C-alpha positions, 0 to 999 in steps of 0.5 A: 464725495471730494474732500477738502484739505482744511487750512491747518493741513495745508499750512503744515504741509507748506511749513514742511516743504519750506523746512525741507528746502532750507534744510537741504540748502543748509546741507548743500551750502555745508558741503560746499564750504568744506570742498566745492565737488562735495556740494556739487556731488550731492547737488548731482546725486539729488538730480539723479535721484529725482530723475530715477524716482519720478517716472511720467506715465506711459501715456504722458507727453513726449516732453515729460520723458525727455525731461526725465531723461535730460534730468537723469543725464545731467545728474550722472554726468556732473556726478561722474565730473565731480568724481573726476575732480575729486579722484581720477580713478572714481571718475572712470569708475562712473564712465565705466558704469555708464558703459555697463548701463547702456550695454545692459539696455541694449541687450535686454531691450526688445523691438517690435520689429525684431521677431521670429521670421 
């Protein structure tokens, strides 16, 4: 048996999403007023977090996996760019961490065509 939400529950959820969106907009605006790179860094960190936490199912369409990778790359690239704008050594830390992550990905990746011969 399927249960449907009451109109009160839907209204409460809509109000919660509305308040969350405008609260985040206020935080980003306040950080942007302090320094443009601070607001942009927070936005890019949010994109990166979204890309990491929202994982499509393995059976999902190919575009869903590509979109997730694009959101992660955009978030990480923007965050690294903002780090360079704030302090060059922070930017180089971001670049170095990306190199480390690619290295770890390459060393732990198993291929079907590679095996015991």
